[in-house]
N, C-alpha and C positions, 0 to 999 in steps of 0.2 A: 866801103860804105855800106850800110845795112840795106837789104831790100825789104825789111820790115819797117815801113814807114807809114805815117797816117795816110798819106795818099794811096799807097799800095793796098792797104787793109780796108780802107773805107770805100763804100759804093759810090758816095758823092760827098763832096766837100765844097760848101758854098758860104759866101759872106754877103752881108748887106747892112745898110744902115739901120740902126735902131734909134732913129731920131738924128738930128744934126750933130749930136756930140758923142754918140756912142756907135760901136760897130758890134755885130754878133755874127759868129761863125757856127754853122752847123755841120756835123760830121755824122753822117747817115751810114749805118752799116746793114749789109745784106742778110748777115746771119748772127747768131748768138756767138759764135766763136769770134768773130771779128769785133763785135761789140765788147765782149769781155777783155780782148787784149787791148783795145783802145781806152776803155773805161777803168782799167786796173790803176791802183794807186801808183802814182810816179810817172805816168805816161803823159796825160794832159793836165798839167797843174798850173795853178796861177803863176808860180815862179818861171816855169818853162815858156809860158805865153808872155810874161813880162820880158823875158830875155829875148824872144823872137821878135816882139813889136815894140821894144823900147818904151814900155809903159810900167807904172807902179804896180808891183804884184798885189798889193793891197786893194787895188781897184778892179781886179780881174775877178770875174764870176765864172766858175765852171759848173755846169749843170749836166748830171747824168740822167737820162730818161730811159731805163732798161726796157720799159713796155714798148716804147717806139725805137729801140735800138739807136738812140741819138745821144751824142755828147754836144752840148752846146756852150759856147764860150761868149761871154760879152766883156768888153773894156771900152774906155773912152778913146775916141779918135784923137790923133795927134794934132790934127788941124780940124776947125769946124768945117762942116759940109758946106761948100759953096764959096768958102773964102778964097782969096786970090792964090793961096799956096796949096789949095785942094788938088791933087792929081787924080783923084778917083771920087768923082762926085756921088756916086751910088754905093760906093764901098764894095763893088762887085769883085774886085781884084785882090782883096785883102786875104783871101783864103791861102793864097800859093805859098807863103812861108810856112804854114802849119802843115802843108802836105808832105813837106820833107823832114819833118819832126821824126826822129827814129823811136821806134818802139823796141824796147829791150826785151829779149825772151825771158818769160817769167819761170 
């Protein structure tokens, strides 16, 4: 298993609701090297997020903010916030799968 993962390279990865129907995950980097590794093409992509979270890749947004050293990901929640099957009311635990995503050496 690679030690080059999103969780290992990022300074902070956090998730939260973006309304009752969407989640957003923010990946904060401490330096430019980490940011460039995580923002590189093929690392955090709509398809890789879709595979991790079982959502349609066409509904995934990936936003790279180099001036902040942040990669932001947004996608629809699988269940509506507060519904009987919602196991994470605030979306605060949804970053965990993304932290184990491998980052291939470029």
